[in-house]
Residue frames as qw, qx, qy, qz and C-alpha x, y, z in Angstrom:
[[0.546, -0.597, 0.495, 0.318, -11.02, 58.56, 96.49],
 [0.677, 0.221, 0.588, 0.384, -10.97, 56.96, 93.05],
 [0.336, 0.893, 0.254, 0.161, -11.92, 60.26, 91.41],
 [0.242, -0.914, 0.281, 0.165, -8.98, 61.99, 93.07],
 [0.624, -0.295, 0.626, 0.363, -6.60, 59.29, 91.82],
 [0.581, 0.547, 0.524, 0.298, -8.04, 59.51, 88.31],
 [0.121, 0.991, 0.050, 0.017, -7.61, 63.29, 88.35],
 [0.435, -0.727, 0.452, 0.280, -4.00, 62.92, 89.47],
 [0.646, 0.011, 0.658, 0.387, -3.23, 60.46, 86.68],
 [0.444, 0.753, 0.432, 0.221, -5.03, 62.55, 84.06],
 [0.039, -0.991, 0.087, 0.089, -3.29, 65.76, 85.10],
 [0.541, -0.522, 0.544, 0.373, 0.11, 64.05, 84.99],
 [0.594, 0.267, 0.634, 0.417, -0.47, 62.79, 81.44],
 [0.249, 0.917, 0.293, 0.107, -1.84, 66.18, 80.40],
 [0.247, -0.900, 0.257, 0.251, 1.22, 67.97, 81.77],
 [0.597, -0.226, 0.627, 0.446, 3.50, 65.60, 79.86],
 [0.492, 0.585, 0.557, 0.326, 1.60, 66.30, 76.64],
 [0.041, 0.994, 0.088, -0.042, 1.83, 70.06, 77.23],
 [0.426, -0.696, 0.448, 0.365, 5.58, 69.81, 77.81],
 [0.613, 0.106, 0.656, 0.427, 5.96, 67.76, 74.63],
 [0.348, 0.826, 0.397, 0.198, 4.05, 70.39, 72.65],
 [0.160, -0.963, 0.138, 0.169, 6.21, 73.17, 74.11],
 [0.570, -0.412, 0.569, 0.426, 9.35, 71.21, 73.18],
 [0.560, 0.441, 0.587, 0.383, 8.12, 70.86, 69.60],
 [0.147, 0.966, 0.198, 0.079, 7.37, 74.58, 69.41],
 [0.359, -0.829, 0.325, 0.279, 10.81, 75.44, 70.84],
 [0.640, -0.113, 0.617, 0.443, 12.53, 73.11, 68.38],
 [0.449, 0.675, 0.481, 0.332, 10.72, 74.64, 65.42],
 [0.058, -0.997, -0.028, 0.052, 11.50, 78.14, 66.69],
 [0.514, -0.595, 0.462, 0.409, 15.20, 77.28, 66.95],
 [0.604, 0.207, 0.621, 0.455, 15.18, 75.92, 63.40],
 [0.284, 0.855, 0.371, 0.226, 13.39, 78.96, 61.95],
 [0.187, -0.966, 0.126, 0.124, 15.51, 81.51, 63.79],
 [0.635, -0.382, 0.514, 0.433, 18.66, 79.58, 62.93],
 [0.552, 0.431, 0.546, 0.458, 17.84, 79.69, 59.23],
 [0.098, 0.964, 0.203, 0.141, 16.97, 83.37, 59.44],
 [0.436, -0.807, 0.275, 0.287, 20.25, 84.06, 61.24],
 [0.657, -0.068, 0.552, 0.509, 22.21, 82.23, 58.55],
 [0.406, 0.703, 0.459, 0.360, 20.48, 84.38, 55.95],
 [0.020, 0.961, 0.076, 0.266, 21.15, 87.77, 57.58],
 [0.734, -0.564, 0.013, 0.376, 24.38, 87.20, 59.55],
 [0.618, 0.140, 0.217, 0.743, 26.62, 88.73, 56.86],
 [0.071, 0.808, 0.302, 0.500, 24.74, 92.03, 56.98],
 [0.428, -0.032, -0.445, 0.786, 26.20, 92.96, 60.40],
 [0.274, -0.549, -0.197, -0.765, 23.00, 94.64, 61.49],
 [0.317, -0.280, 0.574, -0.701, 21.39, 95.06, 64.86],
 [0.857, 0.016, -0.053, -0.512, 18.74, 92.58, 63.74],
 [0.756, 0.264, -0.592, 0.090, 21.38, 89.88, 63.32],
 [0.124, 0.306, -0.703, 0.630, 22.62, 90.49, 66.87],
 [0.576, -0.125, 0.338, -0.734, 19.09, 90.38, 68.28],
 [0.884, 0.139, -0.281, -0.346, 18.30, 87.23, 66.33],
 [0.554, 0.308, -0.713, 0.299, 21.46, 85.56, 67.62],
 [0.148, -0.222, 0.639, -0.721, 20.47, 86.42, 71.18],
 [0.760, -0.010, 0.066, -0.647, 16.97, 85.07, 70.55],
 [0.803, 0.210, -0.552, -0.083, 18.44, 81.77, 69.37],
 [0.292, 0.255, -0.750, 0.536, 20.51, 81.52, 72.54],
 [0.416, -0.146, 0.416, -0.795, 17.47, 82.36, 74.66],
 [0.856, 0.063, -0.164, -0.486, 15.31, 79.72, 73.01],
 [0.683, 0.251, -0.669, 0.149, 18.09, 77.14, 73.36],
 [0.021, 0.229, -0.696, 0.680, 18.40, 77.93, 77.08],
 [0.652, -0.054, 0.193, -0.732, 14.62, 77.64, 77.44],
 [0.849, 0.174, -0.431, -0.251, 14.73, 74.29, 75.64],
 [0.462, 0.259, -0.748, 0.400, 17.50, 73.08, 77.99],
 [0.255, -0.188, 0.551, -0.772, 15.55, 74.20, 81.06],
 [0.814, 0.011, -0.076, -0.576, 12.52, 72.26, 79.88],
 [0.776, 0.205, -0.596, 0.031, 14.66, 69.15, 79.50],
 [0.191, 0.254, -0.716, 0.622, 16.15, 69.62, 82.99],
 [0.508, -0.123, 0.334, -0.785, 12.70, 70.12, 84.49],
 [0.859, 0.089, -0.311, -0.396, 11.46, 67.01, 82.75],
 [0.595, 0.224, -0.718, 0.283, 14.35, 64.97, 84.19],
 [0.084, -0.200, 0.619, -0.754, 13.64, 66.30, 87.69],
 [0.692, -0.047, 0.075, -0.717, 9.94, 65.46, 87.33],
 [0.849, 0.132, -0.472, -0.200, 10.76, 61.87, 86.41],
 [0.242, 0.354, -0.778, 0.458, 12.90, 61.30, 89.51]]
C-alpha cells in the first residue's frame, strides 16, 4: 500500500515538473517567433502570415496549459 502511495506522489510531482518544462519551452518559442515576426513583418510575405499564425497557436497552447494546470489544482 505504501508503494502505491509513493508512486502516486512521485508521479504527481513528475507531471508538475513536465508541465513546467513545457511552459518554459512554450514561453521561449513565443519570444523567438515574436522577434522573428517583428523582423519580417514589413516584407508582407507568406512566411510572415504563417509566423503570425504560429505565434497565435503557441499562445493558445500556452493558455490551455495554464487552464489545465488550474483544473488539476482544484
